[in-house]
C-alpha positions as CSV (number, residue, x, y, z in Angstrom):
1,M,11.8,50.1,136.2
2,D,15.3,50.1,134.8
3,E,15.9,46.4,135.0
4,Q,12.2,45.6,133.5
5,K,13.6,47.8,130.5
6,E,16.7,46.2,130.2
7,R,15.0,42.7,130.4
8,S,13.0,43.9,127.6
9,N,15.7,44.7,125.5
10,A,17.4,41.9,126.0
11,E,14.4,39.7,124.7
12,G,13.9,42.2,121.9
13,K,17.4,41.5,121.2
14,S,17.2,37.6,121.4
15,Q,14.2,37.2,119.4
16,V,15.4,39.7,116.7
17,G,18.8,37.2,116.5
18,K,16.7,34.3,116.8
19,T,14.4,35.7,113.6
20,C,17.5,36.6,111.3
21,R,18.9,32.7,111.9
22,Q,15.4,31.7,111.2
23,N,15.7,33.9,108.1
24,K,19.2,32.8,107.4
25,Q,18.1,29.0,107.2
26,K,14.6,29.6,105.0
27,I,17.6,31.2,102.5
28,I,19.7,28.7,102.4
29,E,17.2,25.8,102.1
30,F,15.5,28.0,99.3
31,L,18.7,28.1,97.7
32,F,19.5,24.4,98.1
33,R,16.0,23.6,96.7
34,H,17.0,25.7,93.6
35,K,20.6,25.5,93.3
36,L,20.2,24.0,89.5
37,M,18.6,27.4,88.6
38,F,20.5,29.6,90.6
39,G,23.7,27.8,89.0
40,I,22.7,28.4,85.8
41,L,22.0,31.9,86.6
42,A,25.6,32.4,88.2
43,T,27.1,30.7,84.9
44,L,25.3,33.2,82.8
45,V,26.5,36.4,84.9
46,L,30.3,35.2,85.1
47,L,30.7,34.1,81.3
48,I,28.6,36.5,79.6
49,G,27.2,39.9,82.1
50,I,30.5,40.5,83.6
51,P,31.9,40.9,80.1
52,F,29.1,42.7,78.7
53,L,29.1,45.3,81.8
54,I,32.9,45.8,81.2
55,N,32.3,46.4,77.3
56,V,29.4,48.7,78.3
57,L,31.4,50.7,80.9
58,Y,34.2,51.3,77.8
59,M,31.3,52.1,75.1
60,L,29.3,54.7,77.1
61,P,31.5,57.5,76.1
62,I,30.8,56.8,72.7
63,W,27.2,56.1,73.0
64,F,26.7,59.1,75.4
65,P,29.2,61.7,74.5
66,H,28.3,63.8,77.4
67,I,29.4,60.8,79.6
68,P,33.1,61.4,80.9
69,R,35.5,58.8,79.0
70,L,36.9,56.4,81.5
71,V,40.1,56.6,81.4
72,T,42.7,53.7,82.2
73,M,46.2,52.5,81.9
74,W,44.7,49.6,79.8
75,S,41.8,48.8,77.2
76,S,38.9,46.8,77.6
77,S,40.5,44.0,75.8
78,D,43.1,43.8,78.6
79,V,40.4,43.8,81.2
80,L,38.7,41.1,79.3
81,A,42.0,39.6,78.9
82,Y,42.9,39.7,82.6
83,Y,39.3,38.4,83.7
84,G,39.2,35.3,81.3
85,T,42.4,34.4,82.8
86,I,41.2,34.9,86.6
87,L,38.1,33.2,85.4
88,G,39.8,30.3,83.7
89,A,42.3,29.8,87.2
90,A,38.9,29.7,89.0
91,A,37.3,26.9,86.5
92,T,40.4,25.0,87.2
93,I,40.4,25.1,91.2
94,G,36.6,24.3,91.0
95,A,37.8,21.1,88.9
96,L,40.2,20.2,91.2
97,V,37.7,20.6,94.2
98,G,35.1,18.7,92.3
99,T,37.1,16.0,91.6
100,I,38.4,15.8,95.4
101,G,35.0,15.9,96.6
102,F,33.9,13.3,93.9
103,T,36.9,10.7,95.0
104,Q,35.2,11.5,98.8
105,K,31.6,10.5,97.6
106,Q,33.3,7.1,95.7
107,I,35.3,6.3,99.0
108,Q,31.9,7.2,101.0
109,R,30.0,5.1,98.3
110,E,32.4,1.8,98.7
111,N,32.2,1.9,102.6
112,Y,28.3,2.3,102.8
113,L,28.2,-0.8,100.4
114,R,30.8,-2.9,102.3
115,A,29.5,-2.2,105.6
116,E,25.5,-2.5,104.6
117,Q,26.2,-5.5,102.3
118,E,28.3,-7.5,105.2
119,K,25.7,-6.6,107.8
120,W,22.8,-7.8,105.6
121,S,24.5,-11.0,104.2
122,R,25.0,-11.9,108.0
123,I,21.9,-11.8,108.7
124,D,20.6,-13.4,105.5
125,N,22.6,-16.3,106.4
126,S,21.2,-16.4,109.8
127,I,17.5,-16.5,108.3
128,S,18.1,-18.9,105.7
129,E,19.5,-21.0,108.3
130,I,16.5,-20.8,110.4
131,I,14.4,-21.4,107.4
132,N,16.1,-24.4,106.6
133,L,15.8,-26.0,110.0
134,L,12.5,-25.5,109.7
135,N,12.0,-27.7,106.4
136,P,9.1,-29.9,107.2
137,M,10.5,-32.4,104.8
138,T,12.8,-33.1,106.6
139,L,10.5,-35.0,108.9
140,I,9.9,-37.5,106.3
141,I,13.2,-37.4,104.4
142,I,15.7,-37.2,107.6
143,K,14.1,-39.3,110.2
144,H,12.2,-41.6,107.9
145,D,13.8,-44.6,110.4
146,Q,12.5,-43.4,113.4
147,K,9.1,-43.9,114.5
148,P,6.4,-40.9,114.3
149,K,6.7,-39.9,117.8
150,E,10.4,-39.8,117.8
151,S,10.6,-37.8,114.7
152,A,8.0,-35.2,116.1
153,K,10.2,-35.1,119.1
154,E,13.1,-34.1,117.3
155,A,11.3,-31.5,115.0
156,T,10.2,-29.7,117.9
157,N,13.3,-29.3,119.0
158,A,15.0,-28.0,116.2
159,I,12.1,-25.4,116.0
160,Q,13.4,-24.6,119.8
161,M,16.6,-24.2,118.5
162,C,15.2,-21.9,115.7
163,M,13.5,-19.8,118.1
164,I,16.8,-19.4,120.0
165,K,18.3,-18.4,116.7
166,M,15.6,-15.8,116.3
167,N,15.7,-14.4,119.6
168,L,19.8,-14.0,119.3
169,L,19.1,-12.1,115.9
170,N,16.3,-10.0,117.1
171,G,18.9,-8.9,119.7
172,N,21.5,-7.7,117.3
173,T,19.2,-6.3,114.9
174,T,18.7,-2.2,115.0
175,V,14.9,-1.2,115.1
176,Q,15.7,0.3,111.6
177,D,16.5,-2.9,110.2
178,K,13.9,-4.6,112.1
179,S,11.3,-2.9,110.1
180,K,13.0,-4.1,106.3
181,I,12.5,-7.7,107.8
182,E,9.2,-7.3,109.9
183,K,6.9,-8.9,107.0
184,L,9.5,-12.0,107.0
185,W,9.7,-11.5,110.7
186,N,6.1,-12.5,111.3
187,A,5.9,-15.1,108.4
188,I,8.6,-17.1,110.3
189,D,6.9,-16.7,113.5
190,N,3.3,-18.0,112.4
191,F,5.1,-21.0,110.3
192,I,6.6,-22.0,113.7
193,Q,3.5,-21.8,115.6
194,R,1.9,-23.8,112.6
195,S,4.4,-26.4,112.6
196,L,4.4,-26.7,116.1
197,E,0.6,-27.7,116.0
198,V,1.5,-29.9,113.2
199,Y,4.3,-31.7,115.5
200,R,2.4,-31.9,118.6
201,R,-0.4,-33.6,116.6
202,I,2.1,-36.3,115.3
203,Y,3.5,-36.9,118.5
204,T,0.1,-37.6,120.2
205,S,-0.7,-39.9,117.5
206,T,-0.3,-43.6,117.6
207,E,3.2,-45.1,117.2
208,N,3.3,-46.7,113.9
209,C,6.0,-47.9,111.6
210,F,7.2,-45.5,108.8
211,E,4.9,-47.5,106.2
212,D,1.6,-46.7,107.8
213,F,3.2,-42.9,109.2
214,V,3.4,-42.0,105.2
215,I,-0.5,-42.7,104.7
216,N,-1.8,-41.1,108.0
217,Q,-2.9,-37.4,108.6
218,G,0.3,-36.3,110.1
219,C,2.2,-36.9,106.7
220,K,-0.3,-35.3,104.7
221,D,-0.2,-32.2,106.8
222,L,3.5,-32.2,106.6
223,I,3.1,-32.3,102.7
224,A,0.5,-29.6,103.0
225,L,2.7,-27.7,105.3
226,Y,5.8,-27.8,102.9
227,D,3.6,-27.5,99.6
228,T,2.3,-24.3,101.1
229,N,3.3,-22.3,103.9
230,Y,7.0,-23.6,103.8
231,N,7.4,-22.6,100.1
232,K,6.0,-19.0,100.3
233,L,7.9,-18.6,103.5
234,V,11.0,-19.4,101.1
235,S,9.8,-17.0,98.4
236,L,9.0,-14.4,100.9
237,K,12.3,-14.4,102.1
238,S,13.9,-14.2,98.5
239,E,11.8,-11.2,97.6
240,T,12.7,-9.6,101.0
241,F,16.1,-9.7,100.4
242,S,16.3,-9.0,97.0
243,Q,14.5,-5.6,97.8
244,I,16.7,-5.0,101.1
245,Y,19.8,-5.3,98.5
246,A,18.3,-3.3,95.7
247,D,17.1,-0.4,98.2
248,I,21.4,-0.3,99.3
249,Q,22.4,-0.1,95.9
250,K,20.3,2.4,95.3
251,E,20.9,4.3,98.1
252,A,24.8,3.6,97.5
253,D,24.4,5.4,94.3
254,S,22.6,8.3,95.5
255,I,25.7,9.0,97.4
256,L,27.3,10.1,94.4
257,S,24.8,12.2,93.3
258,P,25.9,16.2,93.3
259,W,22.3,17.3,94.8
260,R,22.6,14.9,97.5
261,K,23.0,16.8,100.6
262,H,24.7,15.2,103.5
């Protein structure tokens, strides 16, 4: 019976402690959400409320003669002067602490900017290299001295190299960062599949000289692939990284905000 009672008391104390911690956390969160309002209120109390209270304490016997006079070795002006000195010293210390905090935020902002820009610059360069290798016009412009099958085979090998680079990049990218380039990543993958279809079709075509190749369907498919799919892919890549760099700058600037909770 005693053990059950002790266990019940222990559970009760544990529940009370848990409730107190939850209430404390709620109060802290409430103060944080309304910190501007409480900051203004505290300033009014310090600058107006306390001096007014000091003056009232010394003026009460004058207003109400039946109240005993407050006898001190100093006058109300002395108390107010002393309070002003203390308040000024506190303001100086507060300004110093604020300056140190702001300097730390600036250092944190610069470190964040440098780390994020270096990371995304590497990803940007890797994807740019992949997209450049996928350029379908290289089959016509660079490989014009080869037969269609040879050009298509080398283009297919280049795409396979792109896929290897994509796998390496994918393995070195976090899940959070992948979500930022997911749309672009899918577009590259779709473009690769579309390009492979075109190159395979060219590879299985008859071996003709370049003059005939220019006017055949394979060439038309390559030009269409470049004018539509490839240009859209380049534009999407530019838009994606412009947004990423803008988000990095926005997040870096928010670090300097006095209302940011770290």
